[in-house]
N, C-alpha and C positions, 0 to 999 in steps of 0.2 A: 652364441645363438645358432651358429652353423651346426654345432653338435646336436642341438635340439631339433633342427630341421631334418637332419639325417635320420634321427631316431623316429620322427614322425613319418618320414617317407617309408622307413622300414615297416612301421605299423600298418600303413596303407597297403604295402605290398603283401604283408602277411595276411591281412584280412581278405584281400582279393584272392589270394591263393586258397584260403580256407573255404571260400564260397564254392569252389569247384574242385574237390579233391576226393581221393579214395582213401578212406581210413582203414588201417590195419586193426585187427582185433587183438587185444591184450587180455591179461588176467582181470578177473572181477568185472567184466563188462567194459573195461576201459578201451576206448578207441583212440588211435593216434596216427598222425602223419608227420614224419620228420621232414621239414621243409629244407633245412640246411644242416649238414653234418660237417663241422669244421675239422673233424678228425682228432679233437682233443680228448683227453681222459674224461670219462663220465663221472658225475657226482655220485658219492656214496655216503652212507650214514656218518654223521659228524661234520660233513662238509657244509658250506654255505654257498649259495648262488646269489649274485646280483642280477635281477631280471627285469626286463620290461614286460608288462603283463596286461592283457586285455581279457576281461571276463564277461561272458554273455550267457544269457539263458536261451532256451529254445522257444521263446515267445517273441511277439512283435515288440519293437522298441525295447530291446532286451539288454542293453548295455548295463552291466552291474558295476564294473570297475575298470579304470584305465590309468596306469601309471603315467601315460603320456600327458594326461591333463595337468599334472603338477610338475612334470619334468624331472622327477627323481625316481630311481629304481626301487624295487621292493627286494628285501633280503629274505631268502627262503632258507630255512634250516632243515637239512635232511635228517630226519629222525630215524632211529633204529626201528626195524620192523617189529621188535619185541615189545614196543610200547603198546599197552592195552588200547583197543579201539582202532588201531591201524590194520589195514588188510591189503592184499595184493590188488592193485587196480584203483587205489584211493589217491587223494590229492598228493600225498607225500611221495608215492611211488612214481608219479608222473615225472618228477624232476631227475630221477635216476637214469632216464633216457638221455640226459643232456650234459654237455660240457661247455666250456667257454667258446663263444662264437656260434653255438648251435641255435636253431630256432625250430619250433614245432607247434602243432595244434593238437590239443587233446580234448576228448569229450568224456566227461566223467558221468557214469551211469548212476542216476539217483535211486533207481530201484535196488540196485546192488548195495548202495550205501545204506539205504534204510534197512535192508535185510541183515547186513553185516554188523551194523552199529546199534540196531534196535531203536533208532531215532526216526521220527517222522520226516518225510520228504519236505524240503523247503517249499514255501508257497510261491516263490518267484519263478519256478520252472516246472515243466511237465516231466520230462525224462532225462534230459541232458543239460549239463552246464559245460560251455566250451571255453577253454583256456588257450589263448594265443600267446606264446612265450618266446622271448628272445633273450639269450643269456649274454649279459655284458661281461661278467667276471666270475671266475670260479675260485673260491677260497678253500683250500684243501686242509683238512684237519691234520692228517698224518700223525706225527709225533708232537705236534704243537700243544701247549697247554691251552685251556680255554681262554686264559688271560691274553696270551700271545695272539691267538686267533682273532679275538674280538678287538684287540688293538689294531690289527690290520683293517678290520671293518671300520673302526673309528677314523683312522687315517684316510681311508677311501672316501667315506662320507664327507669328511671335511673338504676334500678336494671337489666333490660333487656340489657341495653347497657354495664353495668359492666360485664355481662356474656359474651358478645361478646369480650370485652377486654381480659378477662382471657382465652378465647378459641383461640385467634388469633395464638399464637405460635404453639399450637397443630394442628390447621387446616393446617398451612403451612407445618409443618413436615409431616403430613399425606399425603398431596398432593405430596411432594417430594418422599415419600416412595411408594405411589400408582403408580406414573408415572415412578418409577425406575430411577430417575434423580440423577446425581452426580454433584451438582452445586459447584461453587466457591463462596466464601463469602467475602465481603469487611468489613472494620472496621465499617461502618455505618449500617450494617445489610442487605444490598442488596445482593441477591444471583443471580447468572446468569449461564447459560449454553450456550456456543457458539456451534451452530449446524453446521454452515459452516463458515470457516475462510476466511475473505476477504483479499484484498491486499492494499498496500499503507499506508498512514499516518492515525493516529487516529484523531478524531475531538478534538479541543480545544475551550476554551471560545472565542466567537467572530465569530466562524465559523457558517455557515448555514448548517444544516443537512436536508436531504430529506429522509423520513422514511415511510415505509409501516408497519402497525401494526394491531393487534387484541388484545383487552383487555378483560380478563374474570375474574370473581370471582373464588375462588378455587372450587366452586360448578360446574364450567363449564359454567355458565351463561355468555354469551357475553354481555358486556355493551357498547362497542364501537369498531368500526373497520372502516378502509378505503377500505376494500375489499367488493365490491358490491355483489359478490357471497355468501360470508359468511353472509352478512347482510340479503340477501334474505332467506337463509337457516334458519336463526335465527328469521325471521319475524320482523326484525328491519329496513328493507330497506326503505329509503325515496327518492322519485323521485326528491325532491327539493335539495338534497345534491349532491355535486360533489365527487365521489369516486376516489380520486387521492392521491398520496403521500403527507403527511403533511410536511411542511417546517417551521423550526423555528431556531432562532439564539441562540446557546448554551450560557447559562449564561446571556442572555438578555431578551428573550421572556419567558412569564410565563408558565412553565410546571412543573409537579411534580418533586421533588428532585430525585426520583429514575430514571427518564429519563435523567435528567441533568448529573447525575453521570454515569449511565449505558452506555449511548451512547459514552462517552469518553473512554470506554473500548474496543470499536469495531473499526476495520478497515473498510474502504469503501468496500461495498459488503457483509459484514458479516450478517449472520442470527443468532439470539440468542433468548433465553428465559430469561426474567427478572422476578424474584420472589421478589416482592416489599412489604415490611412490611408497615403497615399503617403510621408509623412514617415518611416514605419517600413518602407516597401517599396522601390520603385524611384525614388521622388522625382521631381524635375523633368525627368529625362532619360528615364525609362522604360527599357525593354529588350526587344528582340525584338518580340513581339506585344503587349507591355504599353506603353500610351501614357504620356506624361508626366502626372503628377498623377493617377494611376489608383488608386483604392481597390481593394483585393483581398479576395477571399473565399476562405478555405481550409477545406475539410472535412478534418480530421486525425484520425488514430487513433494514439495513443502505444502501439505494440506492446510495446516493451521499453525498459528502462533498464539500461545496463551501467555500474556504478560506476567512476569515474575513479580515478587514482592517489591514494593517501592523502596528506594533508599539504597539498593545494592548497586555497587559500581559496575558498569557494563564492562565487558571484555574489551581489550584493546582492538581497535579497528583492524581488520585484515590488511596486509600490505597491498598497495596499489598494484593491480594486475598489469602484466605486459603481454602483448600479443605473441603467440608462438606459431610460426608458419608450420603448416602440416608437414610432418616428416622430419622436422629439424630436431636434432638431439638436444 
């Protein structure tokens, strides 16, 4: 966890520095400012870099991507300049300024990109996209075979993922303490807080539940919601999606175990917070923007319960909850 905090602190420092700096002019309209030069060998074609990366456009509420949200770095493959579509001053060439331990801010000129590639400018920015980069590790191609190089990457990422596994319990405990929550905990490890108690029966296996929800990582990053206003605020809104309550049949439709168990703890109309360990969520693989070993936080509202067919055996009752003091591991 300490490692994650250090990287987050570095991200804040980089962003603060980027806000008031003098960019140098590079080829192809690229602008750059080297915040830290650790003196290491710079990357070249064939090398790979493990980087922490924040990507923003030149518009308000412009965050496009941040590796700090998931706690895992991004691997950047430095391609040869001879590859069609690449040009001096493009995304690929930015990383040739950097070596292990370096950090910098780059502004990629979209007018140049459109002119050089013949592709239209992206709709999410006007003229620039800004990349705030910190290099964790430099993997040098040298005389290594591709197999040997990528074996190094595989070993490196196994270590990073093991770090996430070890940090999971601490992250969840810190979230509970920071939010001053007093959750109940079931035998499976699910923690929950009932914010508003509903009325009527609880759902059982075979019932169809109708649910409003917002799911976040413990960092606060929203990864999914059926609330259109939340999606717009988080810049994840899709006009192709219908923002309406989700419906699924408990014990029959595929949802994470934390939902199957948690929703059977609630009466119709209840609002609750589920704190779901990765063992009841997306596990060691993660999924989409959810990293491996990620504890999840869901704000849920059980809007309705539609009784299932009669004669089906209900799911076993969830284990009796025990109180978990805020901040306790």
